[in-house]
N, C-alpha and C positions, 0 to 999 in steps of 0.2 A: 504494500499499500504506499502510495506517495504521500508524504507530509506536505500539505498545502496551507499550513497555518499562517505563514508570513504572506503568502499571496492572497489569502482570503483577508487577512488584516489590512493589507494595502487597498484592496477593492472596497472594503467597508469604510476605510478612512477617506478614500476619494469620494465615495458616495455621500458620506456625511459633510465633507467639505463642499461638494456641489450643492447639497441641500442648503447649507448655511449661506452660500453666496446667493442662491436664488431667493431665499427668504429675505435677506438684506436688500436685494434689488426690488423685490415687490413692496417692501415697507418704504423704500425711498421714493419710488414712483406714485405710491398712493398716499403720501403725506399731504397735509393741508398747506399749500403754498402761501396762503393768506397769513400765516404765522411767521414766514420768513422775515418780513420787515420788523416785526416785533422782537423776534429773537436776536437779529442783528443789532437792533438799538440796544437791547438788554446786554448783550455782550460788549458792545462798545462802551456802555456806561460802566460796566463792572470793571473793565481793564483801565479806563481813564480816571474814574472816580470810585475806587472801591468803598471808601467810607460813606459816600452818598448813596451808593447802590444798595447798601444794606437797609436803608430806609425806603427805597423806592422799588424793592424787588416785588412786593405784593402788587403794585400798580402794573408792572409788566406782566405778572402772572394773570392778572384779571383780564388784560387785554388779549391774551393768547386764547384762541378757540380750542376747546377740548377735542382731541382726536379720537 
């Protein structure tokens, strides 16, 4: 009997990696693009003014639409 454990492990790993990539692509293309402007503004605020962002974080969260 031929030992195929490594070959089977590689095939299963490749299948899992492919499934993860497909899952990520589907999530990326089905995202709500209306939130992009809000998240960009929040990120910019967090990097430029981290002390002020702590107070305004809830405002940005309220502007974002739930997905």
